[in-house]
N, C-alpha and C positions, 0 to 999 in steps of 0.2 A: 504494500499500499503506499502510496506517495502521499506526504502532507507538506504543504506549503504553509508558511505562517506570515502573516502580513500585518504591517504595523503603520503603513502610510497610505494615503489616497492613492499615491503614484503606484505603490507596489500592488495594491487591490485592482487598480484599473488595469495594470499590466497583465495581471493573472487573469481577469475578466476577458480580456482581449484574447489571450492565449485559450480560452474556452469559447471564444466567438461570442461572449457577453451571455452564454447560454440561451441563445435566441430560441424561441419556441420550445424550450423544454418544459418539463412537467414537475410540480412539487408532488413528491409521493406522501411527504409526512414532515411536520415540524414540531419541535417539543423544547422546553426550557429545561434548565439543570441548574444545579448550585445555588438554590434559593431563588431562582429567576433571574439571576446575574447573566447567565449565559443563555444563548438561543441558537438552535441547530436545525438546519433546513436540509433534508434529504431531496436530491434531485435526480431524474432520470434524464442522463445527458443523451441527447438524441444525435448529436454532431460527432463526426469523426475528427481526427486531428487536423484534417485539412479545411474544416468547417463545413463539410457537406452532409446533408441529412444521411444517417446511416440505413443501410439495406435491410437489417435486421432489427426493425423497431419493435418486435416482439420479446427481445431480449433486453432486459434492464441493465443500464451501464450506470450504476449509481455514483454520484458525487456528493459528499456531505460537507456543508459549509457550516462551521462553527463560528458564531459572533461571541467574542469574549468581552467580558466586562461592560454589558450593554447599559446604556443610560436611558434608552428609550426604545420600545418595540411597539410599533403601530399596525394592527391588522385591519385594513378596510376592505370588507367584502363587497360592500355596495351593491347588493343583490337587489334586484327590482321585486316588484309584487309577483310578477310572472313567473320568476324563479322560485321565490319563497312559496307561493301558492301551488306549485306544481314540482316540489322538490323531487319526486318520485321519477320525473322524466329526466332529471339531471344525470349526466354521465362523467366519466373520466376527463372529459375534455374541458371541463370546468377549471381544471387545476393546470392547464397549460398556459404558460404565461409568456409575454413577448420578450423581456431582456431584463439584465441585471444592471443597474449602473451604481456609480458611487460619487459622492461629493464630499467636500470638506464640510465639518460641523465646528462647534465650540467645545472648549475643554478638551483639547488633543483628541477630539474623537472624529470618526466619519460618519457620513449617512450612507448606507447602502439600501438601495431600492429594488425590489422585486415588482416589476409593472406589467399589467396587463393592458390589453388593448381598449378597455374602458377604464372607469375610474377606480377599479379594484387595484390594491397595492398593499405591500407590506414593506414598512420603512424600519430600519434597524440602526441605531445610533450606538456605536460600540468603540471600544479602544482598539481592537484587532479582529482580524478574522483568520481562520485556519481552514484551508481546503484539503479534503482527504479524497485523492481519487481512488475509489474502489474497483476499478475496471478488471482488475486481475485478482479481486478478493470476493467479498460476500455476495456479489449480485444475484445468485441463485435463490438467495432468501426472500427476494422481492419479486413479485410476478404479476403479469397482467392477466388476469383470467379472461377479461372480454376481449383479448386478441387471440386467445387459443380458441375461442369458440367458432364452430363451423355455422354457416349460412344454414338456418332450419327452413 
């Protein structure tokens, strides 16, 4: 497993660029740890090293981003009544986001934003981030049963 620790806006920006900003990837899970001081996001990386969409999308290629020493965590789903009133019709695609970006913030922190095409977003203000590339590791633990279903 490869781990990259990032402590500056520039280093986070360079790492995100190397992952092609995680464009059109999917959040599988997020959780907090250490008395809500740290926040983790598990992403299915659909891009290959050249930035092209992988051909084996049924195989999960997880990347974990750990946000350390979080000052602020904002999760804005911004679901409209159409989604809230018909939740049973919502599928996996709701967790496909557009991009992750980074900007400077106060108190020697950085703001990292996970953005969807609408107003939905996750904003994390933290001291540092760590990216764990699990491509050769535990990816079999996470599956997409909806991709394995045959047309009925």
